[in-house]
N, C-alpha and C positions, 0 to 999 in steps of 0.2 A: 475812642480810647484804644490805644495799641495794646497795652497789658495792664493788668491788675498786679500790684506789688505789695508785699508786706515782710517783715522781719520777725524773727524770734530768737531769743538768747536762752541758752542753758547752761547750767553749772558744769557740764561734762559733754564731751563729744558723742553724740548720738544721732545719727542721720534717721533712723526709723522714727524717733520720737519727734525731732524737729520736722520731718515731713508731715507727720500726722498733725502737729500744732499748725503748720503753715497751710495745710489743706483746709482745716477748720476755720482758720482766719480768712482765707481767700473765699471760701464758700460763702461765709457771712457777709463780705464786702460785695461780692457779685449779686447776692440775693437781694440786698438792699437796693440795687440798681433798679430791679424790677422788669427790665426789657432784655436782659442778657443772662446767659448762663455760662458757667465756666466750662471751657473745653479742656477737659483734664489730660487730653493727650498731648497738650501744649505746656504742661506743668514742668517748670524748671527749678531746681534747688541749687544754691550756691552756698558753700561753706563746708566745713566750719571755718571761720576767721577768730582767731584769739583776740579778745580785748581785756581790759581790765576794767573792773567796776570801780565805784567811788571808793571802796576800801581796800583796793589793790588785789582784789579776788578775780581770777581769771574767769571770763565767761567765753562761751563759744556761740558766735552769732551765725545765722543762717538767713538767707534771703530767699523767698519763693515768688515766683511769678506765673501767671496763667493769661492765656489770650481769652477775651470774651466771645461767646457764640450767641448771636442774636436769635431771640425767641421769636417764633411766628405766632401771630395772633389766631385765636380760635374763632370761627364765626359765633356770633350771638344767636342764641336760640332760645325761645320761650320754653319754659318748664311744660311738658306734657304736649308740645306741639309735634306733629308729624309731618314729615316732608318726603 
C-alpha cells in the first residue's frame, strides 16, 4: 500500500481540528493493519473544500493521507530466559 487515506468534514473551516481528526482516523487505520506504523513525517492534509450537505448546509471537507512504515519484528524470547 502506497498511502493510507481518509476524509473528514466540519461545519466550519478549521485546519487544526481537521488535522487532529484525520490523525486519529489514520492512526486507527494503520494500527488495525498490525504490520505497519504511520510515518507522521509524510502526513498530508488537503482542504478545505466546500461541499453542500443533504439539507443545503455547507460543510468543509479535508482529506488526509500518510505513508506506512514497516514494523520490524522483535525476536521471540521466553520469560525469564537469559542470553
